[in-house]
Every structure is written in C-alpha cells, then in structure tokens.
C-alpha positions in Angstrom: -57.3 -130.2 116.7 -57.0 -133.3 118.9 -58.2 -135.5 116.1 -55.2 -134.5 113.9 -52.5 -137.1 114.6 -49.5 -134.7 114.9 -51.4 -132.6 117.5 -52.6 -135.5 119.6 -51.5 -135.3 123.3 -50.9 -131.6 123.2 -52.0 -129.7 126.3 -55.0 -127.4 126.0 -52.9 -124.2 126.1 -50.7 -125.6 123.3 -53.8 -126.5 121.2 -55.0 -122.9 121.7 -51.6 -121.7 120.5 -51.8 -123.9 117.3 -55.3 -122.6 116.7 -54.0 -119.0 116.8 -51.5 -119.9 114.1 -54.1 -121.5 111.8 -55.7 -119.9 108.8 -59.0 -121.5 107.7 -59.4 -122.1 104.0 -62.6 -123.3 102.3 -62.5 -124.5 98.7 -65.1 -125.6 96.2 -64.7 -128.9 94.3 -62.1 -128.5 91.5 -60.4 -125.4 93.1 -56.6 -125.4 93.3 -55.0 -125.0 96.7 -51.4 -124.9 95.5 -49.6 -125.6 92.2 -46.5 -127.7 91.4 -43.5 -125.4 91.7 -45.1 -123.0 94.2 -42.9 -122.2 97.2 -43.7 -124.7 99.9 -43.7 -122.7 103.1 -46.9 -124.0 104.8 -48.4 -127.1 106.3 -51.9 -127.9 104.9 -54.1 -130.0 107.2 -57.2 -131.5 105.8 -60.1 -130.7 108.1 -63.0 -132.0 105.9 -63.4 -133.3 102.4 -60.5 -134.6 100.3 -57.5 -133.2 98.5 -56.1 -134.7 95.3 -52.4 -134.4 94.7 -51.9 -134.5 91.0 -49.3 -133.9 88.2 -50.1 -133.1 84.6 -48.6 -134.7 81.5 -47.4 -132.7 78.5 -50.7 -133.3 76.9 -52.6 -132.0 79.9 -53.6 -135.4 81.2 -54.1 -135.5 84.9 -52.3 -138.2 87.0 -53.5 -138.6 90.6 -50.5 -139.4 92.9 -52.4 -139.4 96.2 -55.7 -138.3 97.9 -55.6 -136.8 101.4 -58.5 -137.2 103.8 -59.4 -135.6 107.2 -56.4 -135.9 109.5 -53.9 -136.1 106.6 -51.6 -133.2 105.9 -49.3 -132.0 103.1 -46.0 -130.2 103.5 -44.6 -132.0 106.5 -41.2 -132.3 104.9 -41.1 -128.5 104.6 -40.8 -128.5 108.4 -37.3 -129.7 108.0 -36.2 -128.6 104.5 -37.4 -125.6 102.4 -38.4 -126.6 98.9 -41.2 -126.2 96.4 -44.5 -128.1 95.9 -43.9 -131.2 93.8 -47.6 -131.7 93.1 -50.7 -129.6 92.5 -53.3 -129.8 95.2 -56.9 -129.9 93.9 -60.1 -130.1 96.0 -61.8 -133.4 95.1 -65.0 -132.2 96.8 -65.9 -129.4 99.2 -62.7 -128.9 101.1 -61.8 -127.5 104.5 -58.1 -126.8 105.1 -56.2 -125.6 108.1 -53.0 -123.8 107.0 -50.1 -123.1 109.2 -46.9 -121.3 108.2 -44.0 -123.7 108.6 -41.8 -121.0 110.2 -44.4 -120.5 112.9 -44.9 -124.2 113.5 -41.2 -124.7 113.9 -41.3 -122.4 117.0 -44.0 -124.7 118.5 -41.9 -127.8 117.7 -39.0 -126.4 119.8 -41.5 -126.5 122.7 -43.1 -129.8 121.8 -40.6 -132.0 119.9 -43.1 -134.9 119.6 -44.9 -132.9 116.8 -41.8 -133.4 114.6 -41.6 -137.1 115.6 -45.3 -137.6 114.7 -44.7 -135.8 111.4 -41.8 -138.1 110.6 -43.9 -141.2 111.5 -46.7 -139.9 109.2 -44.2 -139.3 106.3 -42.7 -142.8 106.7 -46.2 -144.2 106.5 -46.7 -142.2 103.3 -43.5 -143.8 101.9 -45.0 -147.2 102.4 -48.1 -146.1 100.7 -46.1 -144.8 97.7 -44.3 -148.2 97.5 -47.7 -149.9 97.3 -48.7 -147.5 94.5 -45.6 -148.4 92.5 -46.5 -152.1 93.0 -50.0 -151.3 91.8 -48.8 -149.6 88.7 -46.4 -152.4 87.9 -49.1 -155.1 88.1 -50.0 -156.2 84.6 -53.3 -157.7 85.7 -55.6 -154.7 85.3 -58.5 -156.1 87.4 -56.1 -156.8 90.2 -54.6 -153.3 89.9 -58.1 -151.8 90.2 -59.0 -154.1 93.2 -55.8 -153.1 94.9 -56.6 -149.4 94.4 -60.2 -149.8 95.7 -59.1 -151.8 98.7 -56.4 -149.2 99.6 -59.0 -146.5 99.3 -61.3 -148.4 101.7 -58.4 -148.8 104.1 -57.7 -145.1 104.1 -61.3 -143.9 104.4 -62.8 -146.8 106.5 -65.9 -146.7 104.4 -67.2 -149.3 101.9 -68.8 -146.4 100.0 -66.1 -144.9 97.7 -66.6 -141.5 96.1 -64.6 -142.1 92.9 -65.3 -141.4 89.2 -64.0 -143.6 86.4 -61.7 -140.7 85.5 -60.3 -140.7 89.0 -59.5 -144.4 88.9 -58.0 -144.1 85.4 -55.9 -141.1 86.4 -54.5 -142.9 89.5 -53.8 -146.1 87.7 -52.8 -144.8 84.2 -55.8 -146.5 82.6 -58.3 -145.3 80.0 -61.8 -144.6 81.1 -63.0 -147.4 78.7 -60.8 -149.9 80.4 -61.9 -148.9 83.9 -65.5 -149.0 82.8 -65.1 -152.6 81.5 -63.3 -153.9 84.6 -65.8 -152.2 87.0 -68.6 -153.9 85.0 -66.9 -157.2 85.5 -66.5 -156.7 89.3 -70.2 -155.6 89.4 -71.2 -158.8 87.6 -69.3 -160.9 90.1 -71.1 -159.1 93.0 -68.0 -157.5 94.4 -69.2 -154.0 94.0 -72.2 -151.8 93.0 -72.1 -148.6 91.0 -74.4 -146.1 92.7 -74.6 -143.2 90.3 -71.8 -141.1 88.9 -68.8 -141.0 91.1 -70.0 -143.4 93.8 -69.1 -147.1 94.3 -70.1 -149.4 97.1 -68.1 -152.5 98.0 -70.4 -155.5 98.6 -67.8 -158.3 99.0 -64.8 -157.1 100.9 -63.3 -160.5 101.3 -63.3 -161.2 97.6 -62.0 -157.7 96.8 -59.1 -158.3 99.3 -58.4 -161.8 97.9 -58.0 -160.5 94.3 -55.8 -157.6 95.6 -53.3 -159.9 97.2 -53.4 -163.1 95.2 -50.1 -164.0 93.7 
C-alpha cells in the first residue's frame, strides 16, 4: 500500500487498517468494473494493469477519456461529494483493483487528514491532464496530436514501450483507424517509433517526439 500516493507516510497500523477495508478485484481484459451512471460509492485503486475510462457515442463508438495505471485511483471526488460515475471503467489488460467503500475511508480520513489532502493534490493533477487533453483535441495538426498523446503516455508510464492499439489511439483522439495507421507509418519512416506487433509501439527517438509535441 505504501506505493499508492494517497497512502504514503501512513504508519504500519494505519496501513493494516486500510488493508482490512480493501476488497481485491481481478478482471480480465475487456471486463467492465463500473458503468457510467452507476452509484459512485467506492474508491478504486489500480494495483496492476491499466483501466480505461470511456464514454460511448450514440452509435456505440468508444471514446477513451483517460487511462489509469498502478498508483492511480478513480472515485476520489466521491470522498467529498456523493454522485454517480461519469465514465465506464474497462480493463485495458489483466487488471488488479483495490476497492474501498468511500464511507469507510472517510472514517480513516478523520484520523489521518493528509489522505484527503493527497487526494485533492492528485485530482488537481488530473485537471491539468484533462486540460492537456483538450489542447490535444483542439490541435489541427494530426501528427502533432498523435505525438502529444504518445509523449503523454510515456510520461505517465515511464516506459518507451507503449501498449496501444490503433483503435485505442483513435478512440482517445477522435481519429479514424486509417488516419492513425497512416500517421504512425510516417513516424515509423522518420525513425521516431517502431511498431512491434499488434498493440505495441516502441519510441526510438524521444527527443524528436517531444519536439514535435511542443513545437508551435
């Protein structure tokens, strides 16, 4: 539990108390953890794998709003305000989740207020990330948009190997699979990345990727 940001610096006995509150959930790729409109009364902490937060268009199209990785959590705002889930949570790969009922965690927060402060810090960082996403979607240069997305994915995971399908990129950036395929091929020809089988990209030239992402 110490590797999860909001529980860092807790004493051992408090960690043990958190562990008693946790329900472990294991999900296969493609399984749904929660759906848009469900009552949001729990905190979901990603222990392993990754969780896609998606919304669906009227035609059934999937739009990826965010992807959560180990140490990330969903439902932090429910610690302060009861509401419903605004997205559907889908396992992007084999997923391990620690679930804690918000009501139970609130009792712990009364004893350790810094948990709430860490949650607010995390949520503020997410707001900055969503602002960047708006900037990406408003960028008319498609290649730059894709580079921004890949660089942000690298920044979040810390790995130059990105587990992404063309559908994932298209859903996140509102692009067709054909457009994504064409632009990835161009980046491959420039030596910026390499496609290593279905759903796996490797960044070869990080400096060039970053330069394209932030060029004006």
